N, C-alpha and C positions, 0 to 999 in steps of 0.2 A: 504493500500500500504506500502511496506517496504521502509525504508529510502534509498534515492539515495546515491550512493557513492560520488557523487558530493557535497553532504551536509556535508561530513566528513571533519575533519581537513586535510589539504593538506599532512601533514607528515604521515597520516594513510592510504592514498589512495595507493593501490598496485602499480599502474602504476608510480605515482610520486616517490614512495619509491624505485622502481626498477631503475628508471632513475637517481635519485640523489645519492643513496647509493649502488646500485648493486643488482643483483638477489639473492645473499646470504641472504639479509635482508628481503626477501619476503617469506611468508609462502606458503605451498603447495596450500592452498585455494586461496591465493592471486594471485599466478601464473596462476592458472586455471581461475580465474576471469578475468585477463588481456586477456587471450585467448578468453573467452566467450564475452568479451566487455560489454555486458549488462545483466541485470537480466531478470526475468519474473514477471508477475503480483504477487505482494505480497512478492517478494524476490529480493534483490539486487544481483549483480553478485557474491559477496563473499559468501552470504548465499546459493545461488544456487551451487556454487563450493563446499562448505562444504557438502551439501546434496549429491552431486555426489560422493565425496570422501568417505562419510559414506556408501552410497549404494553399492559401488564397493570395499570397503575394502582398500582404499588408492590409491595412484598414480598408482602403478603397475596394480591393478585391473581395474582402470578407463581407463588407456592407453592401455589395451588389450581387452577392451569391444568391442563387435560386434555391428553393426548398429542396429540390432533388439533389443538388450539389451538397447541401448541408447534411442531408440524410446519409451520405456516403461516409461521413466522418464517424468512425467507430465510437460508440458510447454516447454520441450526441443525440439525446432523446427529443421527443416532440416538444416538451416544455422549453428546453433551451433553444430549439429552433424557432419556436414561437416568440421567445424573448428577443432574439436577434432580428426576426422579421418585423416585430413591432417597433423596435427602435429605428429601423430603416424607414418605415412608413411615417413615423412621427417626425423625423428630420425632413422628409419630403413635404409633408403637409405644412410644417412650420415655414419652410421656404416658400411654398405657394402662397401662404397667408401674407408674406412679405411683399408680394407683387400684385395680387388682385386688388383692384381699386386704385392703383397708382398710375400716373401718367407714364405710358410706355417710353415715349421719347425722352423723358427726363430720368427714367430709371431703367434704361435699356440694359445696362451692365448687370443689374440685379435680376432681371428677367432671364438673361443669358445664363447667369449663374444657376438659377433654378432649373432651366432646361438641361444644362450640363449635368447637374446633380442627378436628375431623374432619367436621363437618356444616354449619357456617354458610355456607360458600361453594359448596356442592353445587348443581348446576343442576337435578337431579331430586330427587324425594322418596325418602328412605331411611328405613327403619324399624329401630330397634335396641331390644334388650331387655337390661336389667341384671338379673341374677339374684343374689339375696342369700340368705345362710344365716340361721339363727336369731339369730345375733349381729349381723345386718345388715352382715356383711362381703361385699364384692363377690366373687362366685364367677366370673362371666363377663360380658362385654359382647359380645353377639352381633348381627350384622347379619342380620335376618330377611327383609327384602324391599327391593327396589329397583324403583321404578316410573317413570312418566313425570313430567313437571313437575307434573301434577295429582294423581297417585295412586301409591300403593305397595300392592301386593296382599299382604295379611297373612292368615294362617290361624290363628285363635285356638287350635285344637287343637294345632298345631305349637308354639305358645308354651308351652302347658301341658305338652306331652310333653317338651320340652327341660328345663323346670323340674323335672320328675320325674327325668329322667336325672341332673341335677346335684344333686338333693336340696335344691332351693331351697325356702325358706319364704315368700319375698316377691319381687316383681318391680317394676320401674319401666320403662315403655316410653316411647320417644322417637322422634319423627320431625321432619323439618325442613320449613319452609315457604320455598321459594326466593324467592317473590315478597314475603316479609316480612309477610304477613297475620298479625296478632296473635291474632285470634279463631279458635277451632277451627271447622271446617266441620261440617255435619251428619254427613258421612261419618266425620269424626274422632270425633265423639261416639258414633256407632253402633259403630265398631270398638272403642272404649274399653269400651263396655258388654259387647260380646261377649267380649273378652279377660278382663275382670273375672269374668264368669260362668264361662268355661271354666277359669280358674285356681282359682276358689273351689271348683269341683266336685272338684278334686284337692288341696284344702287349701293352696293358694298365694294369698297376699293381694297385691293390686295396690296399691302405695303412691302412685303418681303417674303421670301422662302428661305429659311435657315436650315442648313444641314449640320447636325451635331456629330462631331467626330470623337473618338476616344481621347484625343488630346487637343481639342479645340473646336472651332466652328467656322462655317463659311456662309456668308450672306450672298445669295444669288443676285440681289439688287446691287450690292456694292461691287460684285464681280462683273457687273455689266450684262448679265443674262436677261434681265427684265426688259431691256430695250428691244430684244429680239422675240419676246414671247408675249407681248401685250395682247389681250383679248380684243 
C-alpha cells in the first residue's frame, strides 16, 4: 500500500498547503489530488494525480480527456471520473459567463479565449455560432453541429432560424481543426458562403468565420477569404 497523505507532515499535504498559503503554492499534482480526494490501492492521491498528468501530457491534456480515455486508467472509478469531468465543465461554463452579454468587438480576446478553452483540444470537428445584437453584445454561443474528425454537418437555414429567434443582427461562426491545419478547406469555404447567404436573406450579417487550432486560431475575414465568398 502507498503511504496515506494523512501520514505526511501537515505542511506537505496539498489541501492544508492550499488553505494556509494559497493555491499558488500547490503543484499541479497537488491540485488534482485535492480534487480526487483519495488515492487507489497502492497509490496515494498525489501519486495517482502524477500518473494522470504523465499519461495525458499535463493539465491541458488531462482536463480535455474524454470519459472513455479516463476509464482506461486502472483504478480510476466512476466517482473520480465524474469529479474530473465536473471541474472541466465548471471552468467552461464560468468562461462562457464571462463573455455572454458583453460587446464582442470590445472583448474579442476574451471570446477567443473561451473558444480556445472549449474547442482547441477536441478530437472531432465542432461547429459553434455566436449571435450578436445591434450593439454587438453576445446574445448566445450555440453548438450547432458535431461531426467526425473530418467534418461537422451544418445546416445554414438552422443558423438563420436561430438568429431570428434570438433577434440577432450579426453572427460569427466557429469550428475547430483537430489536426491543426491553418488553411480553410474547400468545404469550409462552401459552408461559409452558404451561411452568409442564408443569414443575409433574413437581415443577419456574418462578421467572421474563426477556425480554432490546437495552438491558436485563424480568422477567415482577417485572412482575406471573406472578400471572395460574400453571399
